[in-house]
matplotlib code that plots the C-alpha trace (Angstrom):
import matplotlib.pyplot as plt

x = [-116.2, -113.1, -109.4, -108.3, -105.7, -106.3, -108.0, -109.9, -113.4, -116.6, -117.1, -119.9, -122.2, -122.2, -124.1, -128.0, -129.0, -129.4, -125.9, -124.7, -126.4, -124.9, -121.2, -122.2, -123.2, -120.0, -118.1, -120.1, -119.6, -115.8, -115.7, -117.9, -115.1, -112.4, -111.1, -109.1, -110.2, -113.4, -113.0, -115.4, -116.5, -117.8, -119.6, -121.3, -122.5, -123.5, -125.6, -127.5, -128.2, -129.7, -132.8, -134.9, -133.0, -133.4, -129.8, -130.7, -133.8, -131.7, -129.1, -131.4, -132.9, -129.3, -128.1, -128.6, -126.6, -126.2, -124.7, -122.3, -121.2, -120.3, -118.3, -116.6, -115.5, -114.3, -111.9, -110.5, -111.3, -112.0, -109.5, -107.7, -108.7, -111.4, -110.4, -110.3, -109.4, -111.0, -111.2, -109.5, -110.8, -108.9, -107.8, -110.4, -113.2, -112.2, -112.2, -115.6, -116.6, -115.1, -116.7, -119.9, -119.4, -118.9, -122.0, -124.1, -122.6, -123.8, -127.2, -127.0, -127.6, -125.7, -125.9, -124.5, -127.1, -126.9, -127.3, -124.5, -122.4, -123.8, -122.6, -119.2, -118.6, -119.4, -117.2, -114.3, -114.0, -111.4, -112.0, -113.2, -116.8, -116.4, -114.7, -117.8, -120.3, -118.5, -118.2, -122.0, -122.7, -124.3, -124.6, -123.1, -124.9, -128.3, -127.3, -126.1, -129.1, -131.8, -129.8, -129.4, -133.3, -134.0, -132.2, -133.6, -137.0, -136.4, -135.0, -137.3, -138.3, -135.7, -132.7, -131.6, -128.3, -127.6, -126.7, -125.8, -123.0, -119.8, -117.3, -113.9]
y = [120.9, 118.5, 118.9, 117.1, 114.4, 112.5, 112.9, 116.0, 115.5, 117.4, 120.8, 120.8, 123.1, 120.0, 117.6, 117.6, 118.5, 115.0, 114.1, 117.1, 115.7, 112.3, 113.9, 115.9, 112.6, 111.0, 113.6, 113.5, 109.6, 110.0, 112.4, 110.1, 107.4, 109.7, 109.5, 112.2, 111.5, 110.9, 107.6, 105.1, 103.5, 107.0, 108.0, 104.2, 105.5, 108.7, 107.0, 104.9, 107.9, 109.8, 107.7, 109.5, 108.6, 105.7, 104.6, 104.4, 102.3, 99.9, 99.4, 99.0, 96.0, 94.6, 96.0, 98.4, 101.5, 99.7, 96.9, 98.7, 101.0, 97.9, 96.5, 99.8, 99.9, 96.3, 96.8, 100.2, 100.9, 104.0, 106.7, 107.7, 111.5, 113.5, 115.4, 119.2, 120.2, 119.9, 116.4, 115.4, 112.8, 109.7, 109.2, 106.2, 108.5, 111.0, 108.6, 107.6, 111.2, 111.1, 107.9, 109.5, 112.4, 109.9, 108.0, 111.3, 112.2, 108.8, 109.5, 113.2, 114.6, 117.8, 117.2, 114.2, 112.4, 109.7, 106.9, 108.2, 107.9, 104.4, 103.3, 105.3, 103.2, 99.9, 101.3, 102.0, 98.3, 98.4, 100.6, 99.8, 100.3, 97.6, 95.3, 95.9, 95.2, 92.2, 91.0, 91.5, 89.4, 92.2, 91.3, 94.2, 93.2, 93.5, 96.6, 98.1, 96.8, 98.4, 101.6, 101.9, 101.1, 104.0, 106.3, 105.3, 105.7, 109.3, 110.2, 112.1, 110.2, 110.8, 111.6, 108.0, 107.1, 104.4, 101.5, 100.4, 102.3, 99.9, 99.1, 100.7]
z = [28.0, 27.1, 26.6, 23.6, 23.5, 20.8, 17.1, 16.6, 18.0, 16.8, 18.2, 20.9, 18.6, 16.2, 18.7, 19.7, 23.2, 24.1, 22.8, 24.6, 27.9, 27.3, 27.0, 30.3, 32.1, 30.9, 32.4, 35.7, 35.8, 35.2, 38.4, 40.3, 39.8, 40.4, 36.9, 35.7, 31.9, 29.9, 28.3, 26.1, 29.3, 30.5, 27.2, 27.6, 30.8, 29.7, 26.9, 29.6, 31.9, 29.0, 29.1, 26.6, 23.4, 21.1, 22.0, 25.7, 25.0, 22.6, 25.4, 28.1, 26.2, 26.7, 29.9, 32.6, 34.2, 37.4, 35.7, 33.3, 36.1, 38.2, 35.1, 34.9, 38.3, 38.1, 34.9, 35.6, 39.4, 41.1, 41.4, 44.8, 44.2, 42.9, 39.5, 40.0, 36.3, 33.1, 32.1, 28.8, 26.3, 25.9, 22.3, 22.1, 23.2, 20.9, 18.4, 19.2, 18.5, 15.3, 14.3, 15.6, 13.4, 10.1, 11.3, 11.0, 7.9, 6.5, 7.7, 6.2, 9.5, 10.6, 14.2, 16.1, 18.3, 20.9, 18.4, 16.6, 19.7, 20.0, 16.7, 17.3, 20.3, 18.5, 15.4, 17.8, 18.9, 21.5, 24.4, 27.9, 26.6, 24.1, 26.9, 29.2, 26.2, 25.4, 29.0, 29.0, 25.9, 24.1, 20.7, 18.6, 15.4, 16.9, 18.6, 15.5, 13.4, 15.9, 16.1, 12.3, 11.9, 14.6, 12.6, 9.3, 10.9, 12.0, 8.4, 6.0, 2.8, 0.2, 2.5, 3.6, 3.1, 0.3, 2.4, 5.9, 7.8, 7.5, 10.6, 10.3]

ax = plt.figure().add_subplot(projection="3d")
ax.plot(x, y, z, "-o")
ax.set_aspect("equal")
plt.show()
C-alpha cells in the first residue's frame, strides 16, 4: 500500500478493516489532490471519510470532510500531475502509524483501529493534520478524552490500561 520514507510503520495485517479503509481513503485523497505522497493531512481526511468509526464521529462533532479538505488545499495546494506510482508515507505520517501502534499497545489491542490513528495524529503534533485541526480550533484535549473514553468503553473488563495514554 505504501512505500516507507520514515520510521518503520506497522505492517498492514496489524490494522483493523476500518483502519485499512482509513489508509485506503488517505491514499485516494492524496491521489485526488495530485500529491505524490501520503501525509498526515491525508490520514486525517481518511479518518473523516471512514464514517462508521468512533474516531470519525468524534471528528465530525468538531469539523467535517469538506472543511478539512478545503484547509488542506489551502495549506499544501493541489499538485500539477496525477501520481502514477505507489505513494510513500511522509516521515510524519509514518510516525503517526508508529504512535498509533503504541496507542493500541497501551489499550492492549493487537490491531490498530481508526481511534488509534486519531490519537497518533494528536500525539505526532506537528504535521499538516495538526495545523489544519488547530486552524479549525479543534480542542485536542476534548478529542483525546472522547477517543480515550471510546476505547475504554470498547475494552473488556479487566483489560483496561492502567492510566491515560500520555503525549510524546
